[in-house]
N, C-alpha and C positions, 0 to 999 in steps of 0.2 A: 477896471482900476485897477493902480498898480497897487502894489505893498512893499515898502520897502524892505533891503533885508532885515534890518533891526527892528523895526516893526513885529518880522512874520519871528525872530527870535526872541521875544517879548511872548506872541502869542502863544508861541510852543513851550515857555515858560510857564504859564501860566496853568496851561494844559496839564503839564506833568506834573503839576503840586494837587491840584485839582482831582488826578486819577489816581496821586499819592495818598491823598486825604480820605477818596474814597472806599480804598484798598486797605488804610489804616481802621475807619471806621467799621468795615465789613468785617475785617478782623477779629475786632471788638464785639461786636454781633454773635459771629458765627463760636465767639468762644466763651466755653462756661465759666465762670468766675471760679477763682482757684478755692477751692475746699478750706475750711478751718484746719488746724492743726490739731484739733480738739473734738471731740462729741458735746455740742451744743444743740440740736436741735429735738423738737420733744416728737420719741416715732410712739411711746406708747405711756399712757396715763393708767395706772391699774387701780381700781378702788380696792381699799380696805375698808370699806364701810362690811359692820359686821365681824368683822374680824377684831382691830384693832390695831392701835398705834403703830405702824412701822417705826421701830430704832433704831436698827444694827441692817446694815447689808455687805454681804461679800461676793463680790463675783469669783466664781469656780474656772480656772483658771483651764482645764480640759472642755470646758464646754459653754454653749450660749447660752447658762444658766446665772442667778441670783438667787442663797439663800438670803432668806429675811426672817428676823427674829418682831413678831410682834404677842409683848410678851409670853403665853405660855404655848403658843403656835409659832410653829415655822414653817412657811410660807417659802415654795420651791417655784421662782421664777422664772421661765420660760421667756429670754430676752429678743427673742425676735419675733415669736407673734404673742408675748404679751400675756400666753395663758400661767393660770398660777397654779400648785399643789398646796392644799393644806393640810401640815401633820399636824396631833395637837400632842404634844408632847409633855400635858402634866403637868412640867414644874416650870416657873419661869424662866427664860433662856437669859444664860450671863454671858456665853460669850458664841461666835463663832470661827473657828481654826481659820487662818488668812491664808490657806492655799488648800488644794483637794489634789486627789490621785488616785492611780487606779478603778475610775469611777468614783468612787466617794467623798463625801466632804463630813465635817467632823463638832459636831455642837457640844458648847458643854451648859450642863445645867446643875447646877449644884454641885453634887460630887460624881453626876451622870456623864459618860463622853458618849455620844448616841453617832454611830457611822449612820451618812445617808446616801444608801444609792440615788444616784444623778440618773440613772434611764427610766428608773421606774419610780423615782418623788415617794419615795418609802424609808422609814425610820427601821434598824435594825434593833438589837436586842444593844439596851445599854451597857456599858463595861462601868462597874460601880468601883471609884477607887477608895471609896471608906470614908472621907475628907471634902469637906467644902472645899469648890473654888473657884475663881471669879474669871480666868485668863489663861486662853489657851492660843499653843504654835504649833503647829507642822511642820514638818524636816520635808524636803523637796521630793524625797523617794514615798513620803506617805507611810513610811512605817516604822516614825517615831513620833510623838506628842510631847509636848512638855508643859506642865500647868502650874499656875501658882496656887498655893492653895491657902485657904485662908490660917490655916494652924502659922503663916511666915516664913513656909517651906518652898520648896522647887520640886515638883515628882515628874519621875519621867515612864511615861505610858508605850508599852512597847504592843505598837497593832496589832501586831501580827501573831501574838502569842498572848496578850492582854495582861503579861505582866507588869506590876507599878512598885516604883522603887522610888526613895526618893535621897536629893543629893544630899549629903549631912553637914559637906563643906560650908552651904551657902543659908544664910537667913537675912531674908526680905521683909521688913516690917510695912504693912502700909505700900502693898507693889498696887502699883498704878496700870500695869500693861506687859506683854511679854513679846519679842515679835525674836525670830529667826533668821539671819543670814547666815550663806557660807560655813555651815556648823558652828556659829556664833550666836548663844546665844543673849541678849540685850534685855537688860530688867532694870523697870521704871520703879525706883526705890523711893516713895513718898515721903519714910522718917529723916532720911536726908538728903533729900533734894538731888540726887543724882540719877541720871543713866547710866548704869552698871555697862558691863559688856565678857560673857567668861567663855573660853571654847570647851563645847560642851565634851572634851574629850579626859581630860583632868582636869577640867573644873576650874584653873587657873586664871587669873584675872588678867582681860587686855587693854583693858583701859575706864575710864569713868567720865563721867562728861558732866560740868554742874549745871541745873537749873535755878531759872529765876521763882520757879511755882510747881505747880501743880502739873503732874504728865497727862493729856488730855485724851493723848490717843500715840500710838506704837505701834507702824505695820512696815511688812518693806516696800522698799520704793526702788529704785530702777535697780540690778544687778549689780552686787556690791555693797549696797545700802541700805539703810534705815533710815524708817523717814519720824516725825516725832514731829506731834505741835502742844505749847505749852503754855499753863496761864503765865499770864507777865510779859508773853512776846506776839508777838502777830506776824509772827514768821512760819511757815514751813523749814523745818531743820532736816536737813542731808549729812547722815551721821557715817563715813565709812566706815564699813564693819572688820576689815583686817588688822586696823589701830584704834578705832572705838575714838577720832579723830573729826570734828563740827569740819563738813568740805563746804557746804553752801548754805545758801537761805534762799528761800524765797519769799517776797513780802504783800502782805493784806493791808487793808485800811484798818482793819482793827483786829483784838485777838478772837482766833477763829476759834470756834466750839468743836469742830469737825473737821476734817481736809482727807484730797487724795493727790497723787502725781500721775501724770501720764507716763507710761514704761521708761520713755526717753527722758523727766524730768525737764520735758519743754516746757510744761504748761502743768500748772494746781489750779486743784477747784479748792473751795471754801464754803462752810459754814459762817457767817457772821454778822453778831449780834446789831439789828438795826440796818441793816442791808438787807439780807437774803444770800443766796447764795452770787458767789464770784467766779469769776478764771483769772488769773495771772498768768504773764508769758513769764517766763525766766528772766528776763529784762526788768523785770519789774511793773511794765503796763500794764494797763488795764484790759483785757478782749472782751469782761461780758462780767453786766452788774444786772443781776433782777433779783424781784421777790415774788415772781409764779409757783415758788416752791415752800414757800415761807421759809424758816429756819430749818435747814433740813436738819437732820438727828445721827445723820450718815450720808457717805459716798463713797463709792469706789469705781475703779477702773479696770475692764477687760484687760487681760496681759499681751492683746495685741496693739489696747488704745482706738479700738474701733464702736466702742460704745464704754457708757455710764449709765449706773443705778443711784438716783435719789432716792431717798426715805423724806417723806414732808410728812411729821404726825400732825402738822397744825391742817395738813388737807384730808388728813389720814390716807395717803394715797404713796405709791412709789410710782415715779417718770423714768421711764428708759430714755436715753440720749443716744442719738448718732452724731456722724458728720454729715 
């Protein structure tokens, strides 16, 4: 049987298309789907039954560890294998420093600042500053801690000498949080609905930002920025540290009660009442919405963005998320 040149060309074209399709399909099946740019897969579910409800968590930057406060207990969580070590502080834990250094984390309980040896998961002798405090923030070199004192003052604790002094020129009523970035201390002043920024050398004011309500959380974000969530705003605020100016916001469905940011600010986590936990891209696109964790009380992300820790009081558990 003779085949015309036209028919032969058409047949070869069809075969070529089929081969192309098969190659394309082969590529699809042979290649793993791209990983999301944020940790969202549950790697460990750590029960806090018998310990208490976890209400605050901070990832330690130099270790794959998280410090979790549960009443008067501080729990050191190994984020890699899910092990936990419980330290009875004896007092309600008020705050956990937003950073660590030289192998130590720092925890505030009333007037006591506890150094926590991260390698041995033990607390050292506390430093008594003599005044009840509510918040603590730590310098990047871990030699200085700033404390928001209940007598409306800001205290400076030298962690190498244990010397404690008070900033005479600053009085903050109803302090709702402090955080340090690039030697600029940010303070949430609840009496005036302001976030204030001071350089920590001469304590001159860098700037101030009005807020619509109580500051729910204030924490270091991407390098050179401080993050805040504020009652009356359904955004995560990014504030430039060098001039205390609002740089951008990432919007959530409702006003969040807790939040966290990826290290490059590409995605943000939030605890949203009525929804649970959400993850939103910088563009505002909703990436994840889940009620699996109840309403988280605290969320934090490791400094390399590979893992996240979520405190769930409702489930009496802490969840470790990975990419």
